[in-house]
N, C-alpha and C positions, 0 to 999 in steps of 0.2 A: 405727842405735839410735835410736828413738822417745822423747821425754821425755814426751808428752801423749796419752793414747789416749781414744777417745770410742767407746762401744760403744752403737749405735742399734738397739732391737730392737721399735720400733713406729713408726707415724706421728705425728708431734707433733699434738695435738689441738687445736684452735681456741683453747681457752682458755690454752693454754701456748705455743703455736707460737711466737709473736712474742717473748716473753721467752727462750725457748730458742734461738731463731737468734741474737739478739743476744749471748746469754753464750757461745755457739758462736764467733761471729765473734771477740769479744775475747779468748777463750781461745786460739783459733788465732793470733793475732797477738803472743802473748804468748809462746809457746814455739817453740823453734826447729824441732822436727821431729815435728809432729803426726801421728797416724794416726787416721781415723776409719772403723770399722768397721761396717758394716750388715749386719744378720742377722735372719733370721726376718721378721715382718711390718714390718721397717724397710726391708727391701728395696724395698717398695711406694712409699717416700716417695722414691726415687732415680728412678725411671725414668717415675713419672706425670706430671712436670711442676709439681706443686703447690708446690715448694718450690726459692727461689732459693740452692742452694748456693754458698757463696763458692769455687768451684772453681778460681777463676783465681790463686790462690796456689800456686805450683809447690812450696812447701816441703811442703804438706799430702799426705799419703798416703791418697787415697780408694779404700777397698776395698770390697767386695761379695761377701758369701760364696757361694760357687759352689754349694753344695748348694740353699741357700734359693732362690737365682735361678733354678735348674733346676726348682723344683717349681712356680714361676709363669710358668705357660706366656703368660701375658697381658703379661709384661713385653715394654716396646718398644725394648730397648737400653739401652745406659749412656752417660751424657755422657761425651765423648773423654777427659777426664782421671782417670776411675774405672778401676779395674783389678779383676779377679776373684781373689779369694784365698780360703783355706781358714782354719779355726779354729786350725790350726796357727801360721800366720801371726798372729793375733789373740794368742794365748796366750804365744808367744815374745817379742811387743813388751810384754805386760802385765808380764811379769816386770823389765823394764827401765826402764818409765817412773816419773816422778816423780809424776805425778797420772793418776788415771783415773776417767773421769765413764761413766754410764750411764743410757740412758733405756730402761727397760723396759715391760713391760705391768705389772707391778708398782709402778711408781713410777721416781723420780730418785734419782741417788746421787753425791757428789762424794767422793773418797778423795784425799788429798795423802798420799801413801805415806810419804815420808820424815818428815814432820811427825808421822804417828801411831807410827811408829817411836820418836821420840824422844820424844813427850810420853806415850805409852801403853805402850810397850814392845812394841809389836806385832812379831810375827814377821813371816816373809815369806808368813803364811798367806793363802789365797783364801777367801772366803766367797762362795757363790752364794746369792742371798736370792730366793725365790719366793712372791711373795703376789697371785697372780692365777689364778682357775679358767680352765682352757683352754675357749675356745669351741668349738674343733674339733681333730681329729686331728693335722693339721698342727702347731698350737702346742703340742701335747703333746709330738710327737717333737722339734721344733727345740729345745725347752727341754730335754729329755732329752739332746738332742746336745751342749748347752753342757758338762753334767756329764762325759758319756761322753769328751768331748774332753780335759779336765782330767784325768780318770784316766787315758787313754792315755798321756798326756805325764808321767804320774807326779807330778803337781803336788802340793803340800801345800795341800789343799783340802777344803772341807765343803760340805754344802747344807744350808740351813734354809728350811723351808716356815712360812709363817704365814697366817693368817686365812684369805682364800677358797684361797690356794695349797695348802691341804691337800687338796683336791679331787684333787689329782695324785697321791694315795696311796690312794685308794679306787677300786673297781670295776677295769674294764679297762686304766684309766691306769697303776695301780701294777705291771702285769705288767713294764713296760719297766724302771722303777726297780729290780726285782729283780736285774737284772744287776749292779748296784752292789752291793746290801746282802749277796747270796749270797757275794759275793767279797771283802767288806770293802774295796772299792776306794777309797770317799770317806766321811767321817763323815756321818752323815745324821740330821738332828735335826728335830724338829716342834715349834713353839711352840704348845702348847694347854693349855686350863685342866684341872684335876683329873685330870693324867697320863692323860688319854685323847686320843688325837688322831684315832681312827677309822681309822688307817692300816691296811693289809692287808699290809703288808710290815713287818720289824723295823727300825724306825728308833728313835731315842731321843726321848722326848717332854721337853721342857723348859717351865719356866715363863718369865714375862718376864724376871726377874732373871738366869736363865741365859742367854736369849737376847741379852741386852744383853752379857753378858760374851763370847758368842762374837763379837759384833762387835768390841769393844773390842780383843779378841786378833787381829783380821785387821789385815794390812797393807792388803788391797784388798778392797772389798765391790762385788761386782756385782748391781744390781738386774734380774733378768730377767723 
């Protein structure tokens, strides 16, 4: 059972890399059984040699998403202490962790689950927050896979699109998300003004206050 989870879905940019790595090392030393899960573009930060991951700590479970890794044929192999895993591994760990951090294409998040439950009355709900426009088909697909994985495991989860993340709901990118809306697999929300999100699939448009309420009632928020 893992008490601390980190989801990494992007390569840390130069302006945040030093602070992120410092915070990561401190957190890995604080918790007893951490898991660090690399998904999507985050996989590229493992094999390119640009980061000195503190992998010598044997208590850390370093995992790389199998599907994301297979899509990147340029990957040069994994460090010896890393293992290949699936989103099932990640989501099963998230349900038990006391703290969940995420570094995504849309930003960073830190959720202390038990604290949120005590102070905000949050349930075990999982909120996937998408605040970036995809640059390529692979980013669209891998973001959708995070949601489909939660749906397949029948988690109590919702998806919130905001800012440039609304681009996922327009054009051809929206067709993949229709798999979720057509069958009501997850709550689907778009934070947009004037009750109009430009979405081409049926999602619920919410204002800033309602979006804040969704965040407040989630035990875990993952910034994708």
